Backbone as a ProteinNet text record, in pm:
[ID]
protein_1_A
[PRIMARY]
MKNLVKVERARHNLTQADLAKEINVSRQTIHAIEKNKFNPSVTLAIRMARFFKVTVEYLFDIEEE
[TERTIARY]
18551.2	18526.5	18604.7	18688.1	18759.9	18667.7	18693.5	18612	18692.7	18641.1	18704.9	18621.5	18541.3	18453.9	18535.5	18639.6	18721.5	18788.1	18834.9	18900	18800.6	18682.9	18581.6	18534.2	18520.9	18478	18581.2	18708.7	18815.3	18816.5	18794.8	18790.1	18680.8	18572.6	18459.5	18464.5	18576.9	18596.8	18482.3	18445.1	18337.8	18391.5	18333.1	18362.9	18273.5	18302	18215.1	18073.5	18061.8	17929.8	17856.9	17930.4	17869.3	17811.1	17891.4	17846	17727.4	17736.8	17628.1	17496.9	17503.2	17382.9	17326.8	17414.8	17371.5	17300.7	17345.7	17286.1	17198.1	17174.7	17079.1	17118.2	17243.5	17291.8	17368.8	17414.5	17492.7	17639.1	17708.5	17852.3	17924.7	17876.3	17938.5	17928.7	17820.7	17806.5	17913	17934.9	18038.9	18175.1	18202.1	18330	18349.3	18247.1	18257.3	18278.3	18211.7	18230.6	18373.1	18422	18558.4	18664.1	18638.9	18734.8	18711.9	18622.1	18589.5	18537.6	18468.1	18407.1	18259.9	18207.3	18066	18051.9	17981.5	17950.3	17810.2	17796.3	17665.1	17568.2	17441.8	17338.4	17351.3	17288.5	17289.3	17229.4	17121	17055.3	17148.8	17218.7	17310.4	17429.2	17480.5	17592.1	17551.2	17431.3	17381.5	17364.2	17309.5	17289.7	17423.8	17525.6	17657.6	17717.9	17708.4	17763	17694	17563.9	17491.4	17532.2	17549.8	17590.8	17725	17819.7	17953.1	17959.6	17849.8	17843.6	17949.1	17957.5	18046.3	17965.4	18024.5	17955.9	17977.7	17886.7	17902	18029.5	18057.1	18175.5	18304.4	18304.7	18421.8	18435.7	18326.5	18329	18356.9	18304.3	18320.1	18378.5	18493.5	18561.9	18547.8	18469.3	18450.9	18574.3	18639.5	18761.7	18725.4	18792.1	18773.2	18854.3	18795.4	18865.5	18938.6
580.5	501.2	370.4	342.2	215.2	107.5	-17.6	-125.4	-254.1	-344.5	-473.2	-588.2	-558.5	-660.6	-776.2	-746.1	-852	-936.3	-871.9	-942	-1037.1	-986.9	-1070.5	-1182.4	-1151.1	-1254	-1366.8	-1330.5	-1431.2	-1512.7	-1446.5	-1516.8	-1622.3	-1596.6	-1689.1	-1782.6	-1778.7	-1865	-1853.5	-1730	-1705	-1639.1	-1672.9	-1599.8	-1475.6	-1385.7	-1269.9	-1315.8	-1416.6	-1468.6	-1528.2	-1599.9	-1658	-1548.8	-1446.2	-1337	-1264.9	-1239.5	-1171.4	-1247.7	-1378.1	-1460.3	-1453.5	-1457.4	-1455.3	-1325.5	-1212.9	-1084.4	-1024.8	-1104.8	-1068.9	-945.1	-944.2	-841.6	-912	-837	-897.7	-912.2	-1002.5	-1018.4	-888.8	-819	-693.1	-587.6	-591.2	-498.2	-525.3	-651.3	-687.3	-643.3	-669.4	-628.8	-477.4	-400.4	-254.6	-203.2	-264.1	-223.7	-254	-372.9	-409.9	-320	-273	-186	-37.6	-8	129.6	213.1	148.2	219.6	248.8	190.6	205.3	198.7	296.6	293.9	236.6	133.7	71.2	162.5	136.9	208	167.2	243.1	209.1	70.6	42.6	-87.2	-200.7	-184.7	-288.6	-301.9	-191.4	-196.2	-273	-248.8	-319.4	-467.6	-498.5	-639.3	-713	-647.8	-709.9	-729.1	-628.1	-637.3	-748.5	-757.2	-863.8	-1001.3	-1013	-1141.3	-1185	-1091.1	-1123.8	-1121.2	-1078.2	-1067.8	-971.1	-855.8	-747.7	-617.9	-510.7	-381.8	-315.8	-227.4	-149.7	-65.5	-11.7	72.1	-6.4	-132.9	-217.5	-244.7	-279.3	-319.1	-201.3	-84.4	35.6	148.5	200.2	308	435.7	529.1	655.9	741.8	779	859.6	1005.3	1065.2	1207.6	1285.2	1391.3	1471.9	1585.5
18153.9	18271.8	18257.9	18354.1	18355.6	18410.8	18369.3	18424.1	18434.9	18515.8	18539.4	18483.9	18382.6	18326	18269.3	18193	18132.9	18241.8	18346.8	18458.2	18526.3	18557.4	18622.7	18531.2	18404.1	18307.9	18303.1	18302.3	18301.1	18430.5	18542.8	18672	18675.1	18603.1	18599.1	18478.2	18405.5	18287.3	18186.9	18155.8	18060.6	17934.2	17821.5	17698.8	17696.7	17603.9	17588.5	17555.2	17470.7	17432.3	17552.9	17638.7	17758.8	17848.2	17873.8	17960.3	17896.7	17769	17698.4	17713.7	17697.4	17710.5	17852.5	17951.2	18091.9	18129.6	18072.2	18111.2	18001.4	17896.1	17791.3	17709.9	17664	17570.5	17460.1	17361.8	17253.3	17293.6	17226.8	17249.1	17214.7	17113.2	17072.3	17182.6	17258.7	17371.2	17476.1	17508.1	17605.4	17554.3	17428.4	17367.8	17379.7	17344.1	17348.7	17490.8	17587.9	17728.1	17771.6	17740.4	17780.5	17717.4	17597	17526.5	17556.4	17650.4	17689.6	17573.5	17480.4	17369.2	17397	17503.8	17538.4	17689.7	17745.1	17887.5	17904	17986.1	18001.9	18075.2	18053.2	18129.6	18275.9	18361.4	18504.3	18525.3	18456.4	18469.6	18429.3	18318.2	18272.7	18367.7	18417.3	18512.6	18638.7	18686.6	18805.4	18775.1	18659	18620.1	18615.9	18559.3	18550.4	18689.8	18772.4	18908.1	18987.2	18975.7	19045.9	18994.5	18863.8	18807.7	18865.9	18875	18927.2	19080	19144.2	19290.9	19344.7	19278.2	19321.4	19319.3	19369.4	19365	19228.7	19194.2	19071	19079.3	19196.7	19216.6	19193.4	19230	19203.6	19054.3	18990.5	18850.2	18757	18790.4	18707.3	18790	18747.8	18818.1	18736.8	18787.7	18718.4	18742.8	18634.6	18644.4	18669.3	18764	18791.5	18688.2	18635.2	18533.5	18600.6
[MASK]
+++++++++++++++++++++++++++++++++++++++++++++++++++++++++++++++++

């Protein structure tokens, strides 16, 4: 799954630690999501989208196989 988390985080001038604190996860979780090593739960994806004021579909692009 591709995502724009790093792009949105940069647009908001946030570090990984800043974003992690805002959405109540670890910095390592943000790092893993940005590197496509971890797909967030639906709940976490919604929390991130709401924080950035974007849709989940914009933030996370599910690749068709």
